[in-house]
C-alpha positions in Angstrom: 67.4 0.7 39.3 64.0 0.5 37.7 61.7 -1.0 40.3 58.8 -1.1 37.8 60.6 -3.8 35.8 61.6 -6.0 38.7 60.8 -9.7 38.5 60.7 -11.6 41.8 62.3 -14.6 40.1 65.5 -12.5 39.5 66.0 -12.3 43.3 67.1 -15.0 45.8 67.3 -15.4 49.5 70.5 -13.9 50.8 70.3 -14.1 54.6 68.7 -12.4 57.6 69.3 -11.1 61.1 67.0 -10.5 64.0 65.4 -7.4 62.5 65.8 -7.6 58.7 65.8 -10.0 55.8 68.0 -9.6 52.7 67.6 -10.8 49.1 70.1 -10.4 46.3 69.7 -9.9 42.6 70.9 -12.8 40.4 72.6 -10.5 37.9 73.1 -7.0 39.4 75.4 -6.2 42.3 72.7 -5.1 44.6 70.7 -6.4 47.5 67.3 -5.4 49.1 66.9 -5.3 52.8 63.4 -5.6 54.3 62.4 -5.1 57.9 60.9 -8.0 59.9 58.4 -8.0 62.8 56.7 -10.7 64.9 53.3 -11.9 63.6 50.4 -9.5 64.3 52.8 -6.8 65.4 53.2 -5.0 62.1 54.3 -1.4 62.2 52.7 1.4 60.2 54.2 2.5 56.9 55.4 5.7 58.5 57.1 3.7 61.3 58.8 1.4 58.8 60.0 4.4 56.7 61.4 6.2 59.8 63.1 3.0 61.0 64.8 2.6 57.7 65.7 6.3 57.5 67.4 6.0 60.9 69.5 3.1 59.7 70.6 5.0 56.6 71.3 8.2 58.6 73.2 6.3 61.3 75.5 4.7 58.7 75.9 8.0 56.8 76.4 10.5 59.6 77.9 8.4 62.4 79.6 5.2 61.4 81.2 6.6 58.3 83.0 9.1 60.7 84.5 6.1 62.6 85.3 3.7 59.8 85.8 6.0 56.7 84.2 6.7 53.4 85.3 3.6 51.5 84.4 1.0 54.2 80.8 2.0 54.9 78.0 1.6 52.4 74.8 3.0 53.9 72.5 2.5 50.9 69.2 4.3 50.1 65.5 3.8 50.7 63.3 2.8 47.8 59.6 2.1 47.4 58.5 -1.1 45.7 55.3 -2.3 44.2 53.4 -4.2 46.9 52.5 -7.0 44.5 56.2 -7.6 43.8 57.0 -7.6 47.5 54.3 -10.2 48.3 55.4 -12.5 45.4 59.0 -12.2 46.5 58.1 -13.1 50.1 56.3 -16.2 48.9 59.3 -17.2 46.7 61.9 -17.0 49.4 59.9 -18.3 52.4 60.8 -22.0 51.7 64.5 -21.0 51.8 64.4 -19.4 55.2 65.9 -21.4 58.1 63.2 -22.6 60.5 64.8 -20.7 63.4 64.3 -17.4 61.6 60.6 -17.9 60.7 59.3 -16.5 64.0 59.2 -13.1 62.3 57.5 -12.1 59.1 59.0 -10.0 56.3 57.4 -6.6 55.9 55.0 -6.9 52.9 52.7 -4.0 53.7 54.8 -0.8 53.6 56.6 -1.3 50.2 59.7 0.2 51.6 63.2 -1.4 51.5 66.8 -0.5 51.6 68.8 -0.9 48.4 72.5 -1.7 49.1 75.5 -2.9 47.2 76.1 -6.6 47.3 79.2 -6.7 49.5 80.1 -10.3 48.4 81.5 -8.5 45.3 84.3 -6.0 45.1 83.2 -2.4 45.7 86.1 -0.1 44.9 86.5 -0.8 41.2 84.7 -2.1 38.1 85.1 -5.8 37.5 84.4 -8.1 34.7 81.2 -10.0 35.1 82.7 -13.2 34.0 85.4 -13.2 36.6 84.9 -15.5 39.6 84.4 -13.7 42.9 85.5 -15.0 46.3 84.2 -13.3 49.5 85.1 -13.9 53.1 82.8 -12.6 55.8 84.3 -12.3 59.3 82.5 -11.2 62.5 85.6 -10.4 64.6 83.8 -9.6 67.9 85.4 -7.5 70.7 89.1 -7.1 70.3 90.2 -5.8 73.7 90.2 -6.7 77.4 88.1 -4.3 79.6 90.3 -1.7 81.2 87.6 0.0 83.3 88.1 0.3 87.1 84.4 -0.5 87.4 85.0 -4.2 86.6 84.2 -6.2 89.7 85.7 -9.6 88.7 89.4 -9.8 88.1 88.9 -12.5 85.5 87.5 -9.9 83.1 90.9 -8.2 83.1 92.5 -11.5 82.1 90.1 -13.4 79.8 88.2 -11.8 76.9 84.4 -11.8 76.7 84.4 -14.0 73.6 86.5 -16.8 75.1 84.4 -16.8 78.3 81.1 -16.7 76.4 82.1 -19.8 74.3 81.8 -22.0 77.3 78.3 -20.8 78.2 77.1 -21.2 74.6 78.3 -24.8 74.6 76.7 -25.5 77.9 73.4 -24.0 76.5 73.6 -26.3 73.4 74.2 -23.5 70.9 77.5 -25.0 69.7 78.9 -28.5 70.1 82.4 -27.4 71.1 84.2 -24.1 72.0 86.2 -22.4 69.3 89.9 -21.8 69.6 89.4 -18.4 68.0 90.3 -15.4 70.2 89.5 -11.9 68.9 92.6 -10.4 70.6 94.8 -12.6 68.4 93.1 -11.3 65.2 93.3 -7.7 66.4 97.0 -8.0 67.5 98.5 -7.1 64.1 101.0 -9.9 64.7 100.8 -12.1 61.6 101.5 -15.4 63.5 98.7 -14.7 65.9 96.4 -13.5 63.1 97.0 -16.7 61.1 96.2 -18.8 64.2 93.0 -16.9 64.8 91.9 -17.3 61.2 92.8 -21.0 61.1 90.7 -21.4 64.3 87.8 -19.6 62.6 88.1 -22.0 59.7 88.1 -25.0 62.0 85.1 -23.9 64.0 83.3 -21.2 62.0 80.1 -21.0 64.1 78.5 -17.7 62.9 81.8 -15.8 62.9 83.0 -16.8 59.4 81.4 -17.4 56.0 82.9 -17.9 52.6 81.0 -17.1 49.4 81.8 -18.1 45.8 80.0 -15.9 43.2 77.6 -14.9 45.9 76.7 -18.4 47.0 77.6 -19.6 50.5 80.2 -22.5 50.3 81.5 -22.6 53.8 80.2 -21.6 57.2 76.9 -21.8 59.1 73.5 -21.2 57.5 72.0 -21.1 61.0 73.1 -22.1 64.6 73.1 -25.8 63.9 73.9 -26.1 60.2 77.7 -25.9 60.2 79.8 -26.9 57.2 83.5 -27.5 58.0 84.8 -29.8 55.4 88.3 -28.4 54.5 88.7 -30.8 51.5 85.4 -29.5 50.0 86.5 -25.9 50.6 89.9 -26.6 49.0 88.1 -28.0 45.9 86.2 -24.7 45.6 89.3 -22.6 46.2 91.9 -24.4 44.1 91.1 -22.5 40.8 91.6 -19.2 42.7 95.0 -20.0 44.2 96.4 -22.6 41.8 94.7 -22.0 38.5 97.1 -23.8 36.2 99.6 -25.9 38.1 99.4 -29.6 38.9 99.0 -29.5 42.6 97.7 -32.9 43.6 94.7 -33.5 45.7 94.9 -34.8 49.3 95.7 -33.4 52.8 98.9 -31.6 51.6 97.0 -29.8 48.8 94.2 -28.9 51.2 96.6 -27.5 53.8 98.5 -25.5 51.2 95.3 -23.9 49.8 94.0 -23.1 53.3 97.3 -21.5 54.1 97.1 -19.3 51.0 93.6 -18.3 51.9 94.7 -17.3 55.4 97.6 -15.3 53.9 95.2 -13.4 51.6 92.7 -12.6 54.3 95.5 -11.4 56.7 97.0 -9.0 54.0 93.6 -7.6 53.1 92.7 -7.0 56.8 96.0 -5.2 57.3 95.6 -3.0 54.2 94.3 0.5 54.1 91.9 1.3 51.2 90.5 4.5 52.8 91.5 8.0 52.0 91.4 9.2 55.6 94.9 10.6 56.4 96.6 10.2 59.8 96.6 14.0 60.2 92.8 13.9 60.3 92.8 11.8 63.4 92.4 12.9 67.0 94.4 10.6 69.3 93.2 10.4 72.9 95.1 8.2 75.4 92.7 6.0 77.3 94.5 3.7 79.7 96.7 0.7 79.9 95.2 -2.5 78.8 96.5 -6.0 78.1 96.9 -7.1 74.5 96.4 -10.8 75.1 93.8 -13.1 76.6 94.9 -15.8 79.0 92.4 -18.2 77.6 93.7 -17.9 74.1 94.8 -21.3 72.6 97.7 -19.5 71.0 99.0 -18.4 74.4 98.6 -21.9 75.8 100.6 -23.2 72.8 103.4 -20.8 73.6 103.5 -22.0 77.2 103.7 -25.6 76.1 106.6 -24.6 73.9 108.4 -23.0 76.9 107.8 -19.4 75.7 106.5 -16.7 77.9 106.6 -13.6 75.9 103.7 -12.7 73.6 104.5 -10.5 70.6 102.0 -7.8 69.5 102.9 -5.9 66.4 100.0 -3.5 66.4 97.6 -2.7 63.6 98.3 -0.1 60.8 96.1 2.9 61.6 94.4 3.0 58.2 93.2 -0.6 58.2 89.6 -1.5 59.0 90.5 -3.7 62.0 92.2 -0.7 63.6 89.2 1.5 63.1 86.9 -1.2 64.3 88.9 -1.6 67.5 88.8 2.2 68.1 85.1 2.3 67.8 84.8 -0.7 70.2 86.9 1.1 72.8 84.2 3.7 73.2 83.0 1.1 75.8 85.3 2.8 78.3 83.3 2.0 81.5 82.4 -1.7 80.7 78.7 -2.7 81.2 79.3 -2.7 85.0 80.2 1.0 85.0 77.6 1.8 82.3 74.6 0.3 83.8 74.2 2.8 86.7 74.3 5.6 84.1 71.7 3.9 82.1 69.5 3.7 85.2 70.1 7.4 85.7 68.8 8.1 82.2 65.9 5.8 82.7 64.9 7.5 86.0 65.0 10.9 84.2 62.7 9.5 81.4 60.2 8.2 83.9 59.9 11.7 85.2 60.0 13.5 81.9 59.0 11.0 79.1 58.5 13.8 76.6 62.3 14.4 76.7 63.1 11.1 75.0 63.0 12.7 71.5 65.1 15.7 72.7 67.8 13.2 74.0 67.9 11.6 70.5 67.7 8.1 71.9 65.7 7.0 68.9 67.2 9.4 66.5 67.6 11.4 64.4 71.2 10.2 63.9 72.7 13.3 62.4 75.9 15.4 62.7 74.7 16.7 66.0 74.4 13.2 67.4 77.9 12.4 66.2 79.4 15.5 67.7 78.1 14.5 71.2 80.0 11.2 70.9 83.4 13.1 70.9 83.3 13.9 74.6 85.6 11.3 76.0 85.6 12.6 79.6 85.2 10.0 82.3 84.6 12.5 85.1 81.0 12.0 86.2 79.4 15.3 87.1 76.2 13.6 88.1 74.2 15.0 85.2 71.8 13.2 82.8 73.9 14.7 79.9 77.0 12.8 81.0 75.1 9.6 81.6 73.5 9.8 78.2 76.8 10.5 76.4 78.3 7.3 77.9 75.2 5.3 77.1 75.3 6.4 73.4 79.0 5.7 73.2 78.4 2.3 74.6 75.7 1.6 71.9 78.3 2.6 69.3 80.9 0.3 70.8 78.4 -2.6 70.9 77.6 -2.0 67.3 81.3 -2.2 66.4 81.7 -5.3 68.5 79.0 -7.1 66.5 79.8 -5.8 62.9 80.9 -8.0 60.0 83.9 -7.4 57.7 83.5 -8.4 54.1 86.6 -9.1 52.0 85.8 -9.5 48.3 88.5 -10.9 46.0 88.7 -11.3 42.3 91.7 -12.8 40.4 93.5 -10.4 38.0 96.3 -10.6 35.5 99.4 -8.6 36.1 98.8 -6.2 33.2 95.3 -5.4 34.6 96.5 -4.2 38.0 97.1 -0.5 38.6 97.9 1.8 41.5 94.2 2.5 41.8 93.3 -1.1 42.6 94.5 -2.7 45.8 96.2 -6.0 45.1 97.3 -8.9 47.2 99.7 -11.6 45.9 99.9 -15.3 46.6 102.5 -17.8 45.4 100.7 -18.4 42.1 97.9 -15.8 41.9 97.1 -12.1 42.4 93.8 -10.6 43.5 92.2 -7.3 43.4 90.1 -6.8 46.5 87.8 -4.6 48.5 87.2 -4.5 52.3 83.8 -3.3 53.6 81.9 -3.4 56.9 78.3 -4.2 57.4 75.8 -5.0 60.2 76.1 -1.4 61.5 72.6 -0.9 62.9 72.8 1.0 66.2 72.3 -1.4 69.1 68.9 -0.8 70.8 68.9 1.4 73.9 66.5 -1.1 75.5 69.1 -4.0 75.2 71.4 -2.6 77.9 69.7 -4.4 80.8 70.0 -7.7 78.8 73.7 -7.0 78.2 74.2 -6.4 82.0 72.4 -9.6 82.9 74.2 -11.6 80.2 77.6 -10.3 81.3 77.0 -11.6 84.8 75.9 -15.0 83.5 79.0 -15.3 81.3 81.5 -14.4 84.0 79.8 -16.5 86.8 79.6 -19.6 84.6 83.3 -19.2 83.6 84.4 -18.7 87.2 82.4 -21.7 88.4 82.9 -24.2 85.6 86.1 -23.3 83.8 88.6 -21.3 85.7 88.5 -23.7 88.7 89.7 -26.5 86.4 92.4 -24.4 84.7 96.1 -24.8 85.5 96.8 -22.0 88.0 100.1 -21.4 86.3 98.3 -20.0 83.2 97.1 -16.9 85.0 100.5 -15.7 86.0 102.4 -16.1 82.7 102.2 -12.7 81.2 103.0 -9.6 83.2 103.6 -6.8 80.6 100.9 -4.3 79.8 100.5 -2.3 76.6 99.1 1.2 75.9 95.7 1.3 74.4 94.6 4.4 72.4 91.2 5.6 71.2 91.3 7.4 67.9 88.4 9.5 66.7 88.6 11.0 63.2 86.3 12.9 60.9 86.3 12.0 57.2 
């Protein structure tokens, strides 16, 4: 990539998070990621460079070990002409949502991360003229806490996501709660997965987006700007799934196309496109945990139909959902069990502040950092070392709970498909696809007190305002437990 020949007009606003802003190239399959900071709080060039280097190293040396080589794209740091960066900032500023403009794009350091554009397939070359469909899913936490430190029994029955929905609606972030439950998506049961994906399509919030040739066509641009017109979505998708037949328009056509989309997403999520072999994995039993959430709309539908047994097929070990779940389950103590250990580390740092770098709280995120994560012991020996290991594992788990999965699809003809290209079939089409994971920045150490406070707010609101109104029969419908396993593997 020749940065000297860049033209700011060849780039467009792509999106942003709390700490960074992303622009994508109109022709090339790359994006640039710039750090952001509150006004008048600009970091030095050295601090920006170190921050970006930590992000790259964390993806390269840590998250690739959990997710696998083919799923993680850590990118590289590049230095750009300052004039180009300033002109680019001016160009994209009008496109940024108002709620994101409280922080400024870094225009002083010249450093940025260059990454592949994950709205396009990554595991093979594709023809530029082919249309590209991409589905971005933020699956959230896929298991019920199994820690003995949990103080409220409701947390052993209802997942964090379903409880949090009610607090978000009460606070005005969303108009209505979603029927999506992460445990249905992570179940591996196709019927439950289809229900979960349909629920996401009905109420996307910020958990689902669909792109066509890199342009957002479905989902939320920000907290309030939600697009949920299935007929409009079906119009975009019809050429992908029914390229040449005479499928008529209307509700039946829309339902058929959405059903095909859900099928393709499910098959891609259950696929394995990584070279990591089962023999490379270290399997460690954790505990017994429940594979369902009592608040799930799918479960309640079963009850209304007179069924009381919930099927869970389990996820294939090589698929990205499975690996995501295993990383999430590094949260072995729950925030209630983790917070006292965080306080122990904090007390130690107050006494010995110079030890912060030795403890690698702010990096470097290298092989040595990863190796320390492999200690899955839950026997607290009272040391700072034990507390720190659990804190770092929790940060990894929180990162995995908030990551996004990108499924890029491109139509292909039968004679173009080979054993080297993963393919998913529909009734009238076939797609080559790639599955990737992004949003893998390590969650800040300093965010742990906020997570502890938020957890209490979520549970207390749910107990006071939701559970009291629920049918008491719902809490006693499912009795069976299922083994949960944490798998660590080195690629």
